[in-house]
C-alpha positions as CSV (number, residue, x, y, z in Angstrom):
1,X,-17.3,-11.3,-2.9
2,X,-18.6,-8.8,-0.4
3,X,-19.3,-5.1,-0.9
4,X,-15.9,-3.9,-1.8
5,X,-16.6,-0.4,-0.3
6,X,-17.4,-1.6,3.2
7,X,-14.7,-0.7,5.8
8,X,-13.1,-3.6,7.6
9,X,-14.3,-4.3,11.1
10,X,-11.7,-4.7,13.8
11,X,-12.1,-8.4,13.7
12,X,-11.6,-8.5,9.9
13,X,-8.5,-6.2,10.2
14,X,-7.0,-8.6,12.8
15,X,-7.8,-11.6,10.5
16,X,-6.1,-9.9,7.6
17,X,-3.0,-9.1,9.7
18,X,-2.9,-12.7,11.0
19,X,-3.1,-14.0,7.5
20,X,-0.2,-11.8,6.3
21,X,2.1,-13.0,9.1
22,X,1.0,-16.7,9.1
23,X,1.3,-17.3,5.4
24,X,5.0,-17.9,5.9
25,X,5.6,-21.3,7.5
26,X,7.7,-21.3,10.6
27,X,10.1,-23.8,9.0
28,X,10.4,-21.9,5.8
29,X,13.9,-20.5,4.9
30,X,13.4,-16.8,4.6
31,X,17.1,-15.6,4.7
32,X,17.9,-13.7,1.6
33,X,14.3,-13.8,0.4
34,X,11.6,-11.1,0.2
35,X,9.0,-11.8,2.9
36,X,6.6,-9.3,1.4
37,X,4.3,-7.4,3.7
38,X,3.7,-8.9,7.1
39,X,1.7,-6.4,9.0
40,X,-1.3,-4.0,8.7
41,X,0.8,-0.9,9.2
42,X,3.1,-1.6,6.3
43,X,0.0,-2.7,4.2
44,X,-1.8,0.6,5.1
45,X,1.2,2.7,3.9
46,X,1.6,0.6,0.8
47,X,-2.0,1.0,-0.2
48,X,-2.1,4.7,0.6
49,X,0.7,5.2,-1.9
50,X,-1.1,3.1,-4.5
51,X,-4.3,5.2,-4.3
52,X,-2.3,8.5,-4.1
53,X,0.0,8.2,-7.1
54,X,0.0,9.2,-10.8
55,X,-1.7,6.0,-12.2
56,X,-3.9,3.1,-11.4
57,X,-2.0,0.0,-10.4
58,X,-3.8,-3.3,-11.0
59,X,-3.9,-6.1,-8.5
60,X,-1.6,-8.2,-10.8
61,X,1.1,-5.7,-10.0
62,X,0.6,-5.0,-6.3
63,X,-0.4,-8.5,-5.1
64,X,3.1,-9.9,-5.8
65,X,4.6,-7.1,-3.7
66,X,2.4,-8.1,-0.7
67,X,3.4,-11.8,-1.1
68,X,7.1,-11.3,-1.9
69,X,8.7,-14.7,-2.3
70,X,6.0,-16.4,-0.2
71,X,2.8,-16.4,-2.2
72,X,0.1,-18.2,-0.2
73,X,-0.9,-21.7,-1.2
74,X,-4.7,-21.4,-1.6
75,X,-6.9,-24.3,-0.7
76,X,-9.7,-23.1,-2.9
77,X,-11.0,-20.2,-4.9
78,X,-13.2,-19.0,-2.0
79,X,-10.2,-18.6,0.3
80,X,-8.5,-16.4,-2.3
81,X,-11.6,-14.3,-2.9
82,X,-12.1,-13.8,0.8
83,X,-8.6,-12.4,1.3
84,X,-8.7,-10.4,-1.9
85,X,-11.9,-8.8,-0.8
86,X,-10.4,-7.8,2.6
87,X,-7.4,-6.2,0.7
88,X,-9.7,-4.4,-1.8
89,X,-12.0,-3.2,0.9
90,X,-9.2,-1.7,2.9
91,X,-7.7,0.0,-0.2
92,X,-11.1,1.4,-1.2
93,X,-11.6,2.7,2.3
94,X,-8.3,4.6,2.2
95,X,-9.1,6.0,-1.1
96,X,-12.6,7.1,-0.1
97,X,-11.3,8.7,3.1
98,X,-8.7,10.7,1.2
99,X,-11.2,11.9,-1.4
100,X,-14.3,12.5,0.8
101,X,-12.8,13.5,4.1
102,X,-9.0,14.0,3.7
103,X,-8.7,16.0,7.0
104,X,-9.9,12.9,8.8
105,X,-7.3,10.5,7.2
106,X,-4.8,9.1,9.6
107,X,-2.1,6.6,8.8
108,X,-2.2,3.3,10.8
109,X,1.0,3.8,12.7
110,X,2.1,1.3,15.3
111,X,2.6,1.9,19.0
112,X,5.1,0.4,21.4
113,X,5.2,0.6,25.1
114,X,8.6,0.9,26.8
115,X,8.9,1.2,30.6
116,X,5.3,2.4,30.8
117,X,5.7,5.0,28.1
118,X,4.0,4.7,24.7
119,X,5.9,5.5,21.6
120,X,4.6,6.0,18.1
121,X,6.3,3.8,15.5
122,X,6.0,5.0,11.9
123,X,8.9,3.1,10.2
124,X,6.8,0.2,8.9
125,X,4.1,2.5,7.5
126,X,6.7,4.7,5.8
127,X,8.4,1.6,4.3
128,X,5.1,0.4,2.9
129,X,4.4,3.8,1.3
130,X,7.8,3.7,-0.4
131,X,7.1,0.2,-1.7
132,X,3.9,1.6,-3.2
133,X,5.7,4.5,-4.9
134,X,8.3,2.1,-6.4
135,X,5.6,0.3,-8.4
136,X,5.4,3.5,-10.5
137,X,8.7,5.2,-9.8
138,X,8.8,6.7,-13.2
139,X,5.4,8.3,-12.8
140,X,6.3,9.6,-9.3
141,X,9.5,11.1,-10.5
142,X,7.7,13.4,-12.9
143,X,6.6,15.6,-9.9
144,X,9.7,17.2,-8.5
145,X,7.7,19.2,-6.0
146,X,6.5,16.1,-4.2
147,X,9.8,14.8,-2.7
148,X,10.2,17.8,-0.3
149,X,6.7,17.1,1.0
150,X,7.8,13.5,1.9
151,X,11.1,14.5,3.5
152,X,9.8,13.5,7.0
153,X,8.5,10.1,5.6
154,X,11.9,9.4,4.1
155,X,13.6,10.0,7.4
156,X,12.0,6.9,8.8
157,X,12.6,4.6,5.8
158,X,16.3,5.0,5.0
159,X,19.6,4.4,6.7
160,X,20.6,8.0,6.1
161,X,17.3,9.1,7.7
162,X,17.8,6.8,10.7
163,X,21.3,8.3,11.3
164,X,19.7,11.8,11.4
165,X,17.0,10.6,13.8
166,X,19.7,9.3,16.2
167,X,20.8,12.9,16.7
168,X,17.3,14.1,17.5
169,X,15.4,14.3,20.8
170,X,12.2,12.5,21.4
171,X,10.3,15.8,20.9
172,X,12.0,16.4,17.6
173,X,11.3,12.9,16.4
174,X,7.6,13.3,17.3
175,X,7.5,16.6,15.4
176,X,8.8,14.8,12.3
177,X,6.2,12.1,12.7
178,X,3.4,14.6,13.0
179,X,4.4,16.0,9.6
180,X,3.8,12.7,7.8
181,X,0.0,12.6,7.7
182,X,-0.5,16.2,6.5
183,X,2.1,15.7,3.8
184,X,0.5,12.5,2.6
185,X,-2.9,14.3,2.3
186,X,-1.3,17.0,0.3
187,X,0.4,14.5,-2.0
188,X,-2.8,12.7,-2.6
189,X,-4.6,16.0,-3.4
190,X,-1.9,17.1,-5.8
191,X,-2.0,13.8,-7.8
192,X,-5.8,13.8,-7.7
193,X,-5.9,17.2,-9.3
194,X,-3.1,16.3,-11.7
195,X,-5.0,13.2,-12.9
196,X,-8.2,15.1,-13.3
197,X,-6.4,17.7,-15.5
198,X,-4.9,14.9,-17.6
199,X,-8.1,12.9,-18.0
200,X,-10.3,13.2,-21.1
201,X,-13.6,15.0,-20.6
202,X,-15.5,11.8,-21.5
203,X,-14.3,8.5,-20.1
204,X,-13.2,5.9,-22.7
205,X,-14.5,2.4,-22.1
206,X,-12.4,-0.4,-23.6
207,X,-13.6,-4.0,-23.9
208,X,-10.8,-6.5,-23.5
209,X,-11.0,-10.0,-24.8
210,X,-9.3,-12.9,-23.0
211,X,-6.8,-13.2,-25.8
212,X,-6.1,-9.5,-26.1
213,X,-3.1,-7.8,-24.6
214,X,-3.8,-6.9,-20.9
215,X,-4.4,-3.2,-20.4
216,X,-2.3,-3.1,-17.3
217,X,0.8,-2.9,-19.5
218,X,2.4,-6.2,-18.6
219,X,2.6,-7.3,-22.3
220,X,0.8,-10.6,-21.5
221,X,-2.5,-11.8,-22.7
222,X,-5.4,-10.7,-20.5
223,X,-6.3,-14.3,-19.6
224,X,-2.7,-14.8,-18.4
225,X,-2.6,-11.6,-16.4
226,X,-5.4,-9.6,-14.7
227,X,-8.0,-12.0,-16.1
228,X,-6.3,-15.1,-14.8
229,X,-7.3,-17.1,-11.7
230,X,-4.8,-17.8,-8.9
231,X,-3.2,-21.2,-8.5
232,X,-5.2,-23.3,-6.1
233,X,-3.5,-26.2,-4.3
């Protein structure tokens, strides 16, 4: 596996997005099923929430959200490790950016051109962020002061919000979009400080055996959870 702290190149980013979309066969029946995450913008929002929240979420918890009901059929272990490294590198880059240079962090919003005019599309990114929050909804709910910060984000990820947006002008919508990145930076900073205050002064290292209960909280044995290998077809 490559250096997991190396930012993705444009080519690698495109390869990852192509993989997310093409993992679902054209002939597959997707109606009524969860297609998971299909684009980089949603993935970027999802991972931003994962690294910004109250607790560390292991891959055994967030990978199933990315796949939905369409987990890839891996040809070999190298193929799985290659995609996993791309995912981990992108997540680590988001985390490093928010910690080391938060003022430079920008969400990967989409753009759409209509009649020669370019519009910023934030819906997918916001949806991804909410998916990340839901993986630890109990933890996020303990901070009542955070929801108001994310009010603009919620506008673009709920039916009630979309109804409000229909009553706004393009300028007003753009103003709401511009509030998302600063709010996300503040939320990350709040949880970062909160976790630091809750952490013991000396880190505790726990050695986990393959037959021990997995520390991720799933209740399964480590070898059946985070210590397991993916199914290869």
